[in-house]
PDB file of N, H, CA, C and O in Angstrom:
ATOM      1  N   UNK A   1     -23.143   2.195 -26.266  1.00  0.00           N
ATOM      2  CA  UNK A   1     -23.149   1.574 -24.953  1.00  0.00           C
ATOM      3  C   UNK A   1     -21.731   1.146 -24.568  1.00  0.00           C
ATOM      4  O   UNK A   1     -20.969   0.640 -25.391  1.00  0.00           O
ATOM      5  N   UNK A   2     -21.414   1.358 -23.335  1.00  0.00           N
ATOM      6  H   UNK A   2     -22.034   1.769 -22.666  1.00  0.00           H
ATOM      7  CA  UNK A   2     -20.109   0.917 -22.877  1.00  0.00           C
ATOM      8  C   UNK A   2     -20.206  -0.495 -22.295  1.00  0.00           C
ATOM      9  O   UNK A   2     -21.302  -1.031 -22.131  1.00  0.00           O
ATOM     10  N   UNK A   3     -19.087  -1.077 -21.993  1.00  0.00           N
ATOM     11  H   UNK A   3     -18.196  -0.642 -22.126  1.00  0.00           H
ATOM     12  CA  UNK A   3     -19.020  -2.467 -21.553  1.00  0.00           C
ATOM     13  C   UNK A   3     -19.708  -2.679 -20.205  1.00  0.00           C
ATOM     14  O   UNK A   3     -20.276  -3.746 -19.972  1.00  0.00           O
ATOM     15  N   UNK A   4     -19.670  -1.694 -19.318  1.00  0.00           N
ATOM     16  H   UNK A   4     -19.209  -0.827 -19.507  1.00  0.00           H
ATOM     17  CA  UNK A   4     -20.325  -1.842 -18.016  1.00  0.00           C
ATOM     18  C   UNK A   4     -21.840  -1.953 -18.165  1.00  0.00           C
ATOM     19  O   UNK A   4     -22.476  -2.752 -17.477  1.00  0.00           O
ATOM     20  N   UNK A   5     -22.407  -1.168 -19.046  1.00  0.00           N
ATOM     21  H   UNK A   5     -21.890  -0.520 -19.605  1.00  0.00           H
ATOM     22  CA  UNK A   5     -23.854  -1.214 -19.274  1.00  0.00           C
ATOM     23  C   UNK A   5     -24.258  -2.569 -19.849  1.00  0.00           C
ATOM     24  O   UNK A   5     -25.269  -3.145 -19.448  1.00  0.00           O
ATOM     25  N   UNK A   6     -23.474  -3.065 -20.773  1.00  0.00           N
ATOM     26  H   UNK A   6     -22.652  -2.597 -21.099  1.00  0.00           H
ATOM     27  CA  UNK A   6     -23.764  -4.372 -21.372  1.00  0.00           C
ATOM     28  C   UNK A   6     -23.680  -5.469 -20.317  1.00  0.00           C
ATOM     29  O   UNK A   6     -24.532  -6.357 -20.281  1.00  0.00           O
ATOM     30  N   UNK A   7     -22.664  -5.417 -19.458  1.00  0.00           N
ATOM     31  H   UNK A   7     -21.973  -4.695 -19.487  1.00  0.00           H
ATOM     32  CA  UNK A   7     -22.526  -6.426 -18.407  1.00  0.00           C
ATOM     33  C   UNK A   7     -23.677  -6.356 -17.410  1.00  0.00           C
ATOM     34  O   UNK A   7     -24.157  -7.396 -16.960  1.00  0.00           O
ATOM     35  N   UNK A   8     -24.126  -5.170 -17.058  1.00  0.00           N
ATOM     36  H   UNK A   8     -23.736  -4.324 -17.424  1.00  0.00           H
ATOM     37  CA  UNK A   8     -25.248  -5.019 -16.133  1.00  0.00           C
ATOM     38  C   UNK A   8     -26.516  -5.577 -16.758  1.00  0.00           C
ATOM     39  O   UNK A   8     -27.290  -6.254 -16.081  1.00  0.00           O
ATOM     40  N   UNK A   9     -26.738  -5.306 -18.034  1.00  0.00           N
ATOM     41  H   UNK A   9     -26.109  -4.756 -18.584  1.00  0.00           H
ATOM     42  CA  UNK A   9     -27.926  -5.827 -18.727  1.00  0.00           C
ATOM     43  C   UNK A   9     -27.883  -7.349 -18.783  1.00  0.00           C
ATOM     44  O   UNK A   9     -28.896  -8.003 -18.537  1.00  0.00           O
ATOM     45  N   UNK A  10     -26.721  -7.921 -19.103  1.00  0.00           N
ATOM     46  H   UNK A  10     -25.898  -7.389 -19.302  1.00  0.00           H
ATOM     47  CA  UNK A  10     -26.594  -9.382 -19.151  1.00  0.00           C
ATOM     48  C   UNK A  10     -26.808 -10.009 -17.775  1.00  0.00           C
ATOM     49  O   UNK A  10     -27.457 -11.049 -17.662  1.00  0.00           O
ATOM     50  N   UNK A  11     -26.273  -9.393 -16.748  1.00  0.00           N
ATOM     51  H   UNK A  11     -25.746  -8.548 -16.841  1.00  0.00           H
ATOM     52  CA  UNK A  11     -26.449  -9.902 -15.388  1.00  0.00           C
ATOM     53  C   UNK A  11     -27.910  -9.835 -14.969  1.00  0.00           C
ATOM     54  O   UNK A  11     -28.423 -10.769 -14.353  1.00  0.00           O
ATOM     55  N   UNK A  12     -28.582  -8.740 -15.296  1.00  0.00           N
ATOM     56  H   UNK A  12     -28.165  -7.981 -15.796  1.00  0.00           H
ATOM     57  CA  UNK A  12     -30.001  -8.598 -14.982  1.00  0.00           C
ATOM     58  C   UNK A  12     -30.827  -9.648 -15.721  1.00  0.00           C
ATOM     59  O   UNK A  12     -31.741 -10.235 -15.141  1.00  0.00           O
ATOM     60  N   UNK A  13     -30.518  -9.887 -16.981  1.00  0.00           N
ATOM     61  H   UNK A  13     -29.776  -9.410 -17.452  1.00  0.00           H
ATOM     62  CA  UNK A  13     -31.255 -10.892 -17.760  1.00  0.00           C
ATOM     63  C   UNK A  13     -31.033 -12.288 -17.188  1.00  0.00           C
ATOM     64  O   UNK A  13     -31.968 -13.087 -17.138  1.00  0.00           O
ATOM     65  N   UNK A  14     -29.814 -12.594 -16.758  1.00  0.00           N
ATOM     66  H   UNK A  14     -29.054 -11.946 -16.799  1.00  0.00           H
ATOM     67  CA  UNK A  14     -29.538 -13.899 -16.162  1.00  0.00           C
ATOM     68  C   UNK A  14     -30.292 -14.069 -14.846  1.00  0.00           C
ATOM     69  O   UNK A  14     -30.829 -15.143 -14.575  1.00  0.00           O
ATOM     70  N   UNK A  15     -30.337 -13.017 -14.025  1.00  0.00           N
ATOM     71  H   UNK A  15     -29.901 -12.145 -14.245  1.00  0.00           H
ATOM     72  CA  UNK A  15     -31.064 -13.086 -12.759  1.00  0.00           C
ATOM     73  C   UNK A  15     -32.564 -13.227 -13.000  1.00  0.00           C
ATOM     74  O   UNK A  15     -33.229 -13.985 -12.294  1.00  0.00           O
ATOM     75  N   UNK A  16     -33.105 -12.517 -13.976  1.00  0.00           N
ATOM     76  H   UNK A  16     -32.565 -11.902 -14.550  1.00  0.00           H
ATOM     77  CA  UNK A  16     -34.530 -12.613 -14.298  1.00  0.00           C
ATOM     78  C   UNK A  16     -34.867 -14.015 -14.809  1.00  0.00           C
ATOM     79  O   UNK A  16     -35.922 -14.555 -14.477  1.00  0.00           O
ATOM     80  N   UNK A  17     -33.987 -14.604 -15.610  1.00  0.00           N
ATOM     81  H   UNK A  17     -33.130 -14.166 -15.880  1.00  0.00           H
ATOM     82  CA  UNK A  17     -34.204 -15.970 -16.095  1.00  0.00           C
ATOM     83  C   UNK A  17     -34.197 -16.957 -14.936  1.00  0.00           C
ATOM     84  O   UNK A  17     -35.032 -17.860 -14.887  1.00  0.00           O
ATOM     85  N   UNK A  18     -33.260 -16.794 -14.003  1.00  0.00           N
ATOM     86  H   UNK A  18     -32.582 -16.061 -14.044  1.00  0.00           H
ATOM     87  CA  UNK A  18     -33.153 -17.685 -12.846  1.00  0.00           C
ATOM     88  C   UNK A  18     -34.406 -17.610 -11.976  1.00  0.00           C
ATOM     89  O   UNK A  18     -34.946 -18.642 -11.577  1.00  0.00           O
ATOM     90  N   UNK A  19     -34.864 -16.408 -11.684  1.00  0.00           N
ATOM     91  H   UNK A  19     -34.425 -15.570 -12.009  1.00  0.00           H
ATOM     92  CA  UNK A  19     -36.054 -16.245 -10.853  1.00  0.00           C
ATOM     93  C   UNK A  19     -37.289 -16.774 -11.588  1.00  0.00           C
ATOM     94  O   UNK A  19     -38.142 -17.421 -10.982  1.00  0.00           O
ATOM     95  N   UNK A  20     -37.382 -16.505 -12.869  1.00  0.00           N
ATOM     96  H   UNK A  20     -36.688 -15.979 -13.362  1.00  0.00           H
ATOM     97  CA  UNK A  20     -38.503 -17.015 -13.656  1.00  0.00           C
ATOM     98  C   UNK A  20     -38.533 -18.532 -13.699  1.00  0.00           C
ATOM     99  O   UNK A  20     -39.601 -19.141 -13.629  1.00  0.00           O
ATOM    100  N   UNK A  21     -37.364 -19.138 -13.813  1.00  0.00           N
ATOM    101  H   UNK A  21     -36.497 -18.643 -13.870  1.00  0.00           H
ATOM    102  CA  UNK A  21     -37.277 -20.609 -13.827  1.00  0.00           C
ATOM    103  C   UNK A  21     -37.697 -21.189 -12.485  1.00  0.00           C
ATOM    104  O   UNK A  21     -38.383 -22.210 -12.443  1.00  0.00           O
ATOM    105  N   UNK A  22     -37.294 -20.548 -11.381  1.00  0.00           N
ATOM    106  H   UNK A  22     -36.737 -19.719 -11.416  1.00  0.00           H
ATOM    107  CA  UNK A  22     -37.709 -21.019 -10.057  1.00  0.00           C
ATOM    108  C   UNK A  22     -39.223 -20.893  -9.886  1.00  0.00           C
ATOM    109  O   UNK A  22     -39.864 -21.801  -9.358  1.00  0.00           O
ATOM    110  N   UNK A  23     -39.787 -19.789 -10.324  1.00  0.00           N
ATOM    111  H   UNK A  23     -39.266 -19.052 -10.753  1.00  0.00           H
ATOM    112  CA  UNK A  23     -41.238 -19.609 -10.231  1.00  0.00           C
ATOM    113  C   UNK A  23     -41.975 -20.644 -11.079  1.00  0.00           C
ATOM    114  O   UNK A  23     -42.975 -21.213 -10.639  1.00  0.00           O
ATOM    115  N   UNK A  24     -41.484 -20.883 -12.288  1.00  0.00           N
ATOM    116  H   UNK A  24     -40.672 -20.421 -12.644  1.00  0.00           H
ATOM    117  CA  UNK A  24     -42.123 -21.867 -13.164  1.00  0.00           C
ATOM    118  C   UNK A  24     -42.092 -23.260 -12.549  1.00  0.00           C
ATOM    119  O   UNK A  24     -43.083 -23.989 -12.595  1.00  0.00           O
ATOM    120  N   UNK A  25     -40.952 -23.624 -11.974  1.00  0.00           N
ATOM    121  H   UNK A  25     -40.147 -23.032 -11.936  1.00  0.00           H
ATOM    122  CA  UNK A  25     -40.840 -24.955 -11.355  1.00  0.00           C
ATOM    123  C   UNK A  25     -41.726 -25.094 -10.130  1.00  0.00           C
ATOM    124  O   UNK A  25     -42.219 -26.187  -9.852  1.00  0.00           O
ATOM    125  N   UNK A  26     -41.939 -24.013  -9.391  1.00  0.00           N
ATOM    126  H   UNK A  26     -41.539 -23.125  -9.617  1.00  0.00           H
ATOM    127  CA  UNK A  26     -42.788 -24.095  -8.204  1.00  0.00           C
ATOM    128  C   UNK A  26     -44.262 -24.136  -8.565  1.00  0.00           C
ATOM    129  O   UNK A  26     -45.065 -24.676  -7.804  1.00  0.00           O
ATOM    130  N   UNK A  27     -44.634 -23.579  -9.707  1.00  0.00           N
ATOM    131  H   UNK A  27     -43.982 -23.141 -10.325  1.00  0.00           H
ATOM    132  CA  UNK A  27     -46.041 -23.544 -10.123  1.00  0.00           C
ATOM    133  C   UNK A  27     -46.411 -24.756 -10.968  1.00  0.00           C
ATOM    134  O   UNK A  27     -47.538 -25.242 -10.883  1.00  0.00           O
ATOM    135  N   UNK A  28     -45.488 -25.248 -11.774  1.00  0.00           N
ATOM    136  H   UNK A  28     -44.572 -24.852 -11.842  1.00  0.00           H
ATOM    137  CA  UNK A  28     -45.787 -26.342 -12.692  1.00  0.00           C
ATOM    138  C   UNK A  28     -46.144 -27.612 -11.933  1.00  0.00           C
ATOM    139  O   UNK A  28     -45.655 -27.835 -10.826  1.00  0.00           O
ATOM    140  N   UNK A  29     -47.005 -28.455 -12.531  1.00  0.00           N
ATOM    141  H   UNK A  29     -47.402 -28.274 -13.431  1.00  0.00           H
ATOM    142  CA  UNK A  29     -47.391 -29.705 -11.858  1.00  0.00           C
ATOM    143  C   UNK A  29     -46.199 -30.639 -11.700  1.00  0.00           C
ATOM    144  O   UNK A  29     -45.349 -30.749 -12.584  1.00  0.00           O
ATOM    145  N   UNK A  30     -46.161 -31.295 -10.577  1.00  0.00           N
ATOM    146  H   UNK A  30     -46.852 -31.206  -9.859  1.00  0.00           H
ATOM    147  CA  UNK A  30     -45.064 -32.205 -10.264  1.00  0.00           C
ATOM    148  C   UNK A  30     -45.260 -33.526 -11.012  1.00  0.00           C
ATOM    149  O   UNK A  30     -46.391 -33.943 -11.264  1.00  0.00           O
ATOM    150  N   UNK A  31     -44.166 -34.169 -11.357  1.00  0.00           N
ATOM    151  H   UNK A  31     -43.248 -33.830 -11.152  1.00  0.00           H
ATOM    152  CA  UNK A  31     -44.222 -35.435 -12.078  1.00  0.00           C
ATOM    153  C   UNK A  31     -44.215 -36.632 -11.143  1.00  0.00           C
ATOM    154  O   UNK A  31     -44.430 -37.758 -11.592  1.00  0.00           O
ATOM    155  N   UNK A  32     -43.977 -36.421  -9.872  1.00  0.00           N
ATOM    156  H   UNK A  32     -43.802 -35.507  -9.508  1.00  0.00           H
ATOM    157  CA  UNK A  32     -43.960 -37.526  -8.928  1.00  0.00           C
ATOM    158  C   UNK A  32     -43.179 -37.150  -7.693  1.00  0.00           C
ATOM    159  O   UNK A  32     -42.506 -36.119  -7.659  1.00  0.00           O
ATOM    160  N   UNK A  33     -43.268 -37.972  -6.695  1.00  0.00           N
ATOM    161  H   UNK A  33     -43.814 -38.810  -6.723  1.00  0.00           H
ATOM    162  CA  UNK A  33     -42.550 -37.706  -5.461  1.00  0.00           C
ATOM    163  C   UNK A  33     -43.308 -36.731  -4.589  1.00  0.00           C
ATOM    164  O   UNK A  33     -44.461 -36.395  -4.860  1.00  0.00           O
ATOM    165  N   UNK A  34     -42.657 -36.291  -3.560  1.00  0.00           N
ATOM    166  H   UNK A  34     -41.720 -36.564  -3.340  1.00  0.00           H
ATOM    167  CA  UNK A  34     -43.302 -35.365  -2.633  1.00  0.00           C
ATOM    168  C   UNK A  34     -43.126 -33.926  -3.104  1.00  0.00           C
ATOM    169  O   UNK A  34     -42.447 -33.669  -4.098  1.00  0.00           O
ATOM    170  N   UNK A  35     -43.729 -33.010  -2.397  1.00  0.00           N
ATOM    171  H   UNK A  35     -44.280 -33.220  -1.589  1.00  0.00           H
ATOM    172  CA  UNK A  35     -43.724 -31.620  -2.821  1.00  0.00           C
ATOM    173  C   UNK A  35     -42.441 -30.887  -2.469  1.00  0.00           C
ATOM    174  O   UNK A  35     -42.173 -29.827  -3.034  1.00  0.00           O
ATOM    175  N   UNK A  36     -41.640 -31.418  -1.556  1.00  0.00           N
ATOM    176  H   UNK A  36     -41.858 -32.279  -1.097  1.00  0.00           H
ATOM    177  CA  UNK A  36     -40.460 -30.676  -1.130  1.00  0.00           C
ATOM    178  C   UNK A  36     -39.332 -30.721  -2.156  1.00  0.00           C
ATOM    179  O   UNK A  36     -38.544 -29.780  -2.243  1.00  0.00           O
ATOM    180  N   UNK A  37     -39.243 -31.787  -2.926  1.00  0.00           N
ATOM    181  H   UNK A  37     -39.883 -32.552  -2.856  1.00  0.00           H
ATOM    182  CA  UNK A  37     -38.212 -31.892  -3.943  1.00  0.00           C
ATOM    183  C   UNK A  37     -36.824 -32.164  -3.403  1.00  0.00           C
ATOM    184  O   UNK A  37     -35.832 -31.891  -4.078  1.00  0.00           O
ATOM    185  N   UNK A  38     -36.739 -32.702  -2.185  1.00  0.00           N
ATOM    186  H   UNK A  38     -37.545 -32.924  -1.636  1.00  0.00           H
ATOM    187  CA  UNK A  38     -35.428 -32.924  -1.564  1.00  0.00           C
ATOM    188  C   UNK A  38     -34.772 -34.212  -2.046  1.00  0.00           C
ATOM    189  O   UNK A  38     -33.562 -34.367  -1.883  1.00  0.00           O
ATOM    190  N   UNK A  39     -35.517 -35.136  -2.628  1.00  0.00           N
ATOM    191  H   UNK A  39     -36.500 -35.010  -2.760  1.00  0.00           H
ATOM    192  CA  UNK A  39     -34.955 -36.368  -3.136  1.00  0.00           C
ATOM    193  C   UNK A  39     -35.000 -37.534  -2.164  1.00  0.00           C
ATOM    194  O   UNK A  39     -34.579 -38.633  -2.523  1.00  0.00           O
ATOM    195  N   UNK A  40     -35.492 -37.341  -0.952  1.00  0.00           N
ATOM    196  H   UNK A  40     -35.834 -36.448  -0.660  1.00  0.00           H
ATOM    197  CA  UNK A  40     -35.546 -38.428   0.022  1.00  0.00           C
ATOM    198  C   UNK A  40     -36.603 -39.463  -0.345  1.00  0.00           C
ATOM    199  O   UNK A  40     -36.485 -40.624   0.045  1.00  0.00           O
ATOM    200  N   UNK A  41     -37.620 -39.071  -1.077  1.00  0.00           N
ATOM    201  H   UNK A  41     -37.717 -38.128  -1.394  1.00  0.00           H
ATOM    202  CA  UNK A  41     -38.708 -39.997  -1.406  1.00  0.00           C
ATOM    203  C   UNK A  41     -38.221 -41.145  -2.277  1.00  0.00           C
ATOM    204  O   UNK A  41     -38.799 -42.231  -2.236  1.00  0.00           O
ATOM    205  N   UNK A  42     -37.178 -40.931  -3.060  1.00  0.00           N
ATOM    206  H   UNK A  42     -36.709 -40.049  -3.094  1.00  0.00           H
ATOM    207  CA  UNK A  42     -36.677 -41.960  -3.938  1.00  0.00           C
ATOM    208  C   UNK A  42     -35.650 -42.867  -3.286  1.00  0.00           C
ATOM    209  O   UNK A  42     -35.176 -43.807  -3.923  1.00  0.00           O
ATOM    210  N   UNK A  43     -35.293 -42.614  -2.041  1.00  0.00           N
ATOM    211  H   UNK A  43     -35.677 -41.850  -1.523  1.00  0.00           H
ATOM    212  CA  UNK A  43     -34.278 -43.411  -1.363  1.00  0.00           C
ATOM    213  C   UNK A  43     -34.846 -44.768  -0.955  1.00  0.00           C
ATOM    214  O   UNK A  43     -36.024 -44.882  -0.614  1.00  0.00           O
ATOM    215  N   UNK A  44     -34.003 -45.786  -0.996  1.00  0.00           N
ATOM    216  H   UNK A  44     -33.047 -45.693  -1.273  1.00  0.00           H
ATOM    217  CA  UNK A  44     -34.410 -47.141  -0.626  1.00  0.00           C
ATOM    218  C   UNK A  44     -33.944 -47.431   0.795  1.00  0.00           C
ATOM    219  O   UNK A  44     -32.747 -47.592   1.032  1.00  0.00           O
ATOM    220  N   UNK A  45     -34.874 -47.499   1.739  1.00  0.00           N
ATOM    221  H   UNK A  45     -35.846 -47.368   1.546  1.00  0.00           H
ATOM    222  CA  UNK A  45     -34.571 -47.770   3.136  1.00  0.00           C
ATOM    223  C   UNK A  45     -34.956 -49.187   3.548  1.00  0.00           C
ATOM    224  O   UNK A  45     -35.128 -49.454   4.738  1.00  0.00           O
ATOM    225  N   UNK A  46     -35.092 -50.087   2.597  1.00  0.00           N
ATOM    226  H   UNK A  46     -34.952 -49.870   1.631  1.00  0.00           H
ATOM    227  CA  UNK A  46     -35.566 -51.429   2.901  1.00  0.00           C
ATOM    228  C   UNK A  46     -34.553 -52.244   3.721  1.00  0.00           C
ATOM    229  O   UNK A  46     -34.953 -53.139   4.465  1.00  0.00           O
ATOM    230  N   UNK A  47     -33.253 -51.949   3.600  1.00  0.00           N
ATOM    231  H   UNK A  47     -32.929 -51.221   2.996  1.00  0.00           H
ATOM    232  CA  UNK A  47     -32.264 -52.729   4.322  1.00  0.00           C
ATOM    233  C   UNK A  47     -31.801 -52.059   5.622  1.00  0.00           C
ATOM    234  O   UNK A  47     -30.822 -52.504   6.220  1.00  0.00           O
ATOM    235  N   UNK A  48     -32.483 -51.005   6.068  1.00  0.00           N
ATOM    236  H   UNK A  48     -33.279 -50.643   5.582  1.00  0.00           H
ATOM    237  CA  UNK A  48     -32.122 -50.300   7.292  1.00  0.00           C
ATOM    238  C   UNK A  48     -32.871 -50.907   8.476  1.00  0.00           C
ATOM    239  O   UNK A  48     -34.090 -51.074   8.429  1.00  0.00           O
ATOM    240  N   UNK A  49     -32.138 -51.235   9.533  1.00  0.00           N
ATOM    241  H   UNK A  49     -31.148 -51.100   9.572  1.00  0.00           H
ATOM    242  CA  UNK A  49     -32.746 -51.793  10.739  1.00  0.00           C
ATOM    243  C   UNK A  49     -33.129 -50.635  11.667  1.00  0.00           C
ATOM    244  O   UNK A  49     -32.244 -49.937  12.161  1.00  0.00           O
ATOM    245  N   UNK A  50     -34.428 -50.414  11.915  1.00  0.00           N
ATOM    246  H   UNK A  50     -35.147 -50.981  11.513  1.00  0.00           H
ATOM    247  CA  UNK A  50     -34.840 -49.270  12.732  1.00  0.00           C
ATOM    248  C   UNK A  50     -34.492 -49.432  14.206  1.00  0.00           C
ATOM    249  O   UNK A  50     -34.508 -48.445  14.942  1.00  0.00           O
ATOM    250  N   UNK A  51     -34.175 -50.653  14.666  1.00  0.00           N
ATOM    251  H   UNK A  51     -34.162 -51.455  14.068  1.00  0.00           H
ATOM    252  CA  UNK A  51     -33.877 -50.846  16.076  1.00  0.00           C
ATOM    253  C   UNK A  51     -32.467 -50.365  16.433  1.00  0.00           C
ATOM    254  O   UNK A  51     -32.187 -50.111  17.604  1.00  0.00           O
ATOM    255  N   UNK A  52     -31.575 -50.237  15.444  1.00  0.00           N
ATOM    256  H   UNK A  52     -31.802 -50.443  14.492  1.00  0.00           H
ATOM    257  CA  UNK A  52     -30.219 -49.765  15.695  1.00  0.00           C
ATOM    258  C   UNK A  52     -30.170 -48.249  15.561  1.00  0.00           C
ATOM    259  O   UNK A  52     -30.722 -47.664  14.628  1.00  0.00           O
ATOM    260  N   UNK A  53     -29.491 -47.634  16.525  1.00  0.00           N
ATOM    261  H   UNK A  53     -29.043 -48.109  17.282  1.00  0.00           H
ATOM    262  CA  UNK A  53     -29.355 -46.176  16.465  1.00  0.00           C
ATOM    263  C   UNK A  53     -27.918 -45.769  16.559  1.00  0.00           C
ATOM    264  O   UNK A  53     -27.610 -44.577  16.526  1.00  0.00           O
TER     265      UNK A  53
END
């Protein structure tokens, strides 16, 4: 095998791992928070005055 073939195989394996990890995270049960995973649910808005814009 030449170096290009090895690099293509490694790149393909890395991409397959990345996609598999994303699929696993989307299917696995969530540990808390909302379903979007954006991180806004954990923010503390208790000191924000809603009347000010």
